[in-house]
C-alpha positions in Angstrom: 70.0 111.2 82.1 71.5 107.8 81.8 71.4 105.5 84.8 73.2 102.3 85.7 71.6 99.8 88.2 74.0 97.4 89.6 72.6 94.0 90.5 70.5 91.1 89.2 67.6 90.5 91.6 64.1 91.5 92.2 65.2 94.7 94.0 67.1 95.6 91.0 64.3 94.9 88.7 62.0 97.2 90.9 64.6 100.0 90.8 64.9 99.8 87.1 61.1 99.8 86.7 60.8 102.9 88.9 63.7 104.8 87.5 62.4 104.1 83.9 59.1 106.1 84.9 61.2 109.3 85.5 60.8 112.0 82.7 64.5 112.8 83.5 65.7 109.5 82.4 66.7 108.7 78.8 68.0 105.3 79.3 68.4 102.8 82.2 71.1 100.0 82.0 71.4 97.0 84.4 74.5 95.2 85.2 74.2 92.2 84.9 70.5 92.3 85.1 68.0 89.3 84.6 65.3 88.0 82.4 63.0 90.6 83.5 65.3 93.8 83.7 65.7 93.5 79.9 62.2 94.7 79.7 62.8 98.1 81.2 66.5 98.4 80.9 69.4 97.3 78.7 71.3 94.4 80.4 75.0 94.8 80.5 77.1 91.5 80.8 79.3 92.8 83.6 79.1 91.1 87.0 78.5 93.3 90.1 81.8 92.0 91.5 83.8 93.4 88.4 84.0 97.0 89.9 86.8 98.2 87.6 84.8 97.0 84.5 81.8 98.9 85.7 83.8 102.0 86.2 85.0 101.6 82.5 81.5 101.1 81.3 80.1 104.2 83.1 82.9 106.4 81.8 82.6 105.0 78.2 78.8 105.4 78.2 78.8 108.7 80.1 76.4 107.3 82.6 75.0 110.3 84.9 74.2 108.2 88.0 74.9 104.6 89.3 72.6 103.0 91.8 74.0 99.9 93.7 71.5 97.3 94.6 73.4 94.5 96.4 75.5 94.7 99.6 78.6 92.8 98.3 79.9 95.5 95.9 79.2 98.1 98.6 81.3 96.1 101.0 84.0 95.9 98.7 84.1 99.6 98.0 82.5 100.2 94.7 81.3 103.7 95.9 84.9 104.7 96.8 86.3 103.7 93.4 83.4 105.5 91.5 84.1 108.6 93.6 87.7 108.4 93.1 86.9 108.8 89.3 84.5 111.7 89.8 81.6 109.4 89.0 78.2 109.9 90.7 77.0 106.9 92.6 74.2 106.2 95.1 75.2 104.1 98.1 77.5 104.1 101.2 81.3 103.9 101.2 83.1 100.8 102.2 83.7 102.5 105.6 79.9 103.0 106.1 78.8 99.6 104.5 80.5 97.8 107.5 77.3 98.5 109.4 75.9 95.6 107.3 79.1 93.9 106.4 80.0 93.3 110.1 77.4 92.1 112.6 80.0 92.6 115.3 80.7 96.3 114.3 76.9 97.1 114.3 76.3 95.6 117.6 79.3 97.4 119.1 78.1 100.6 117.6 74.6 100.2 119.1 76.1 99.4 122.5 78.4 102.5 122.4 75.6 105.0 121.3 72.9 103.3 123.4 70.7 102.3 120.4 68.3 99.6 121.6 69.3 96.1 120.7 69.5 92.5 122.2 72.3 91.6 124.7 75.2 90.0 122.7 78.7 88.6 122.9 81.3 88.4 120.1 83.7 85.5 119.7 86.6 84.8 117.5 87.0 81.1 118.2 84.8 78.3 118.6 86.0 77.1 121.9 85.1 80.3 123.8 81.9 80.6 121.9 80.8 77.0 122.8 81.7 77.5 126.5 79.5 80.7 126.5 76.7 78.7 124.9 76.8 76.1 127.6 76.8 78.8 130.2 73.8 80.7 128.8 71.6 78.1 127.2 68.9 78.1 124.6 67.0 79.6 122.8 69.7 81.7 121.4 70.6 83.5 118.2 73.8 82.7 116.2 74.9 85.2 113.7 77.9 84.9 111.3 79.8 88.1 111.4 80.2 88.9 107.7 77.8 89.0 104.6 75.7 86.0 104.2 73.0 87.0 101.7 70.3 87.3 104.4 70.7 83.7 105.5 73.6 83.9 108.1 71.3 83.8 111.1 70.3 80.7 113.1 67.6 80.8 115.8 68.4 77.8 118.0 65.9 76.2 120.2 68.0 73.3 121.3 71.7 72.9 122.1 72.5 70.6 119.2 71.4 73.2 116.7 73.2 76.0 118.5 76.5 74.1 118.6 76.2 73.1 114.8 75.5 76.8 114.0 78.7 78.0 115.8 80.8 75.2 114.2 79.4 75.9 110.9 80.6 79.7 111.1 84.1 78.8 111.9 84.4 75.7 109.6 83.1 77.8 106.5 86.4 79.6 106.2 84.4 82.7 105.4 83.7 84.2 108.8 86.3 84.9 111.6 83.7 85.9 114.2 80.4 84.9 115.6 77.9 87.0 117.4 75.7 85.1 120.0 72.7 87.1 120.8 69.9 87.1 123.2 66.8 85.4 121.8 64.0 88.0 121.5 60.2 87.3 121.0 58.0 89.9 119.2 56.9 91.1 115.7 59.6 91.9 113.2 59.4 95.0 110.9 61.5 96.7 108.2 62.1 100.4 108.3 64.3 102.0 105.6 65.3 105.5 105.3 67.2 107.8 102.8 70.1 109.3 104.3 72.7 111.8 103.1 75.0 111.7 105.9 73.0 114.0 108.3 69.4 114.1 107.0 67.2 111.1 107.5 63.9 110.6 105.6 62.0 107.5 106.5 60.2 105.4 103.9 56.9 103.7 104.8 57.0 100.7 107.2 57.2 97.2 105.7 56.9 93.6 107.0 59.1 90.9 105.5 58.4 87.2 105.9 61.8 85.4 106.4 60.9 81.9 107.1 60.5 79.5 104.1 57.0 78.1 105.1 53.5 79.3 106.1 53.1 80.1 109.7 56.7 81.5 109.9 58.1 77.9 110.0 61.2 76.4 108.4 64.7 77.9 107.7 65.5 81.6 107.2 65.5 82.9 103.6 66.3 86.1 102.0 62.7 86.8 102.2 59.5 85.2 100.9 57.2 88.2 100.7 56.4 91.5 102.1 53.7 94.1 102.4 53.4 97.9 103.1 51.9 99.7 105.0 51.9 97.8 108.2 48.5 99.0 109.4 48.6 97.8 113.0 51.6 100.1 113.7 50.9 103.9 113.9 52.8 106.7 112.5 53.7 107.5 116.2 55.5 104.2 116.2 57.4 105.0 113.0 58.3 108.4 114.5 59.6 106.7 117.6 61.8 104.4 115.5 63.3 107.3 113.4 64.1 109.2 116.7 65.4 106.2 118.7 67.2 104.2 116.0 67.7 105.7 112.6 68.6 109.3 113.5 71.0 108.2 116.3 72.6 105.6 114.0 73.3 108.2 111.3 74.8 110.5 113.9 76.9 107.6 115.3 78.2 106.9 111.9 79.3 110.6 111.5 81.0 110.5 114.8 82.9 107.4 113.8 84.1 109.1 110.6 82.0 106.8 108.5 79.3 109.1 107.3 76.4 107.1 105.7 74.9 108.1 102.4 72.4 105.8 100.7 69.6 103.6 102.2 69.8 102.6 105.9 67.6 99.7 106.6 66.8 98.8 110.2 65.3 95.4 110.9 63.3 95.9 114.0 61.5 93.8 116.6 58.9 94.9 118.9 59.3 93.1 122.3 57.6 93.3 125.6 60.5 95.5 126.6 60.1 97.9 123.6 61.7 98.4 120.4 64.9 96.6 119.6 67.2 96.5 116.5 67.9 93.1 115.0 70.2 94.1 112.3 71.2 97.0 109.9 71.5 96.8 106.3 73.3 99.3 104.0 70.9 99.2 101.0 67.4 98.7 99.8 65.7 95.5 101.2 64.6 92.6 99.0 61.6 92.0 98.8 60.8 95.2 100.7 61.8 97.3 97.7 59.1 95.5 95.6 56.3 97.0 98.0 57.9 100.3 98.8 58.8 101.7 95.3 55.3 101.1 94.0 54.0 103.4 96.7 56.4 106.2 95.9 54.3 109.1 94.4 57.2 111.2 93.2 60.5 110.9 91.0 63.0 108.4 92.5 65.8 110.3 90.6 65.2 113.4 92.5 65.6 111.6 95.8 68.8 109.7 94.9 70.5 112.7 93.5 69.5 114.7 96.7 71.2 112.0 98.7 74.4 112.0 96.6 74.5 115.9 96.6 73.8 116.0 100.2 70.7 118.1 99.6 68.1 115.7 101.1 66.9 118.4 103.5 65.7 120.4 100.5 63.2 117.9 99.0 59.9 116.6 100.1 59.1 112.9 99.5 55.4 111.8 99.1 53.8 108.3 99.1 50.6 107.2 97.8 47.9 105.7 100.2 47.6 102.4 98.5 48.8 99.2 99.8 51.2 96.8 98.1 51.9 93.0 98.8 54.5 91.0 97.2 54.9 87.1 97.1 58.1 85.4 96.3 58.1 82.5 94.0 60.9 80.2 94.8 62.7 77.1 93.3 62.2 73.8 95.0 64.7 73.3 97.8 65.3 77.0 98.5 67.1 78.2 100.7 69.1 75.0 100.3 70.3 73.5 97.0 67.9 74.0 94.2 67.6 73.3 90.4 67.9 75.9 87.7 67.1 76.1 83.9 63.3 75.4 84.2 60.9 77.4 81.9 58.5 79.8 83.4 55.1 80.0 81.8 52.3 82.5 82.2 54.3 85.7 82.2 52.6 87.0 79.1 49.0 86.7 80.7 50.0 88.8 83.7 51.2 91.7 81.5 47.6 92.5 80.8 46.7 92.9 84.6 46.4 96.4 86.1 48.1 97.1 89.4 50.1 93.9 89.2 53.8 94.0 88.7 56.1 90.8 88.3 59.7 91.6 89.5 62.2 89.1 88.2 64.9 87.9 90.7 66.6 84.5 89.6 65.6 84.5 86.0 67.3 84.4 82.6 66.2 84.8 79.0 67.7 82.3 76.8 66.4 83.9 73.5 63.3 81.9 73.4 61.8 81.8 76.9 62.3 83.0 80.5 64.0 80.2 82.7 64.7 79.9 86.4 68.2 81.0 87.4 68.2 81.2 91.2 66.6 80.4 94.5 64.1 83.4 94.6 62.7 83.4 91.1 59.9 86.1 90.9 58.3 88.5 93.1 54.6 89.1 92.3 53.3 92.5 93.6 49.7 93.6 94.0 48.8 97.2 94.4 45.3 98.2 95.7 43.4 100.5 98.1 43.5 97.9 100.9 46.1 95.3 102.0 43.4 92.5 101.6 42.7 93.6 98.0 46.4 93.9 97.3 46.8 90.3 98.7 44.1 89.0 96.5 45.5 90.6 93.5 48.9 89.1 94.1 47.7 85.6 94.6 45.3 85.8 91.7 48.4 86.7 89.5 50.4 83.7 90.9 47.6 81.2 89.7 48.7 82.1 86.2 52.5 81.2 86.7 54.2 78.0 86.7 57.6 76.4 86.7 59.1 73.1 87.9 58.6 72.8 91.7 57.4 76.3 92.3 57.2 77.0 95.9 55.5 80.1 97.7 54.1 81.0 101.0 50.3 81.3 100.9 50.0 83.5 104.1 51.9 86.7 103.1 50.0 89.6 104.9 47.8 87.4 107.0 49.3 88.7 110.1 48.1 92.2 109.4 44.8 91.3 107.6 43.7 89.0 110.4 44.6 91.4 113.2 42.3 94.0 114.5 43.8 97.4 113.6 44.2 99.5 116.7 
């Protein structure tokens, strides 16, 4: 088989890496790819936004399956355009991808089908939104309605920040609605599942670290690290989340004539009042994919094809018992403005380490060396028998790496390691 992975981040590198391991796969392509994907796939100089060009490439090269990583091409209907040409592609249609593309749609869906989530209101103009803010007070959560690359959420603890967040949404010219949501306290978790419209098979639980700095401080990012499993949450909890959130959501999408095929990602929060959904994504998470795929015991190709062919109920998915932990290395200034074009050193040394993978995100190969090309630059993933060992492995690997202003959190996984496992 020939497979094309669409995207250029750490998630896409992890997908290429896992797909390359399949005995069914003859060749993996990545469009556009990055400095790391070139090691496990052939990079194709076509942007994820150039959907018609991607269709032509797949037809020309007779690609058997396309796998979409990022949310933007999904929201713009890449799956619909591929299917219209009779091409196999893994991911939800434009109608289904709205569950991520519109926070307002997702909240209304949850309210209609009684899927547990925070109380909310949706506004289409700043005046009404600000009046509601004055009425309800802080702390409060402000969400831009559309896609925002994982950074369109502001948790405001004072009114000035809340007002600024609302004004920013409407002044950006990108978003026409804002969701103002009840502030919840608790522990956040990521639960992804393979879905083929009706059948839902969960992946292992993971925990992402969104804030930029240690101790969950600083601005929200696309994710500064993750680990899996999450040992202080039981299998019974995962089963509850599947029954209360993932299965009802898949059924709700069917009922709305928006059948969902692909990866349904539920961002969850465990509160004093129980389980609540923070948001849905319509694709593999990043950096969660970098800790989930190393734990997959079987062939990823079989799973993706089962989803596409609506045969997910006919396969069994197995996971190994090892723990995985990934730490994201970011450019200075991220998630704000950051420099690019700085040389990365130490990658060759890490290639010799067992159970350590470096997934490239914002990198480029200039013919001589690997350079930074984004906010999140690398994800260093350790795999071991325990979470503590995986953490040690990842941080030991990081000590060999360097680039100008390299920033990372030093506490990824501490929440689980320091907690008594119940």
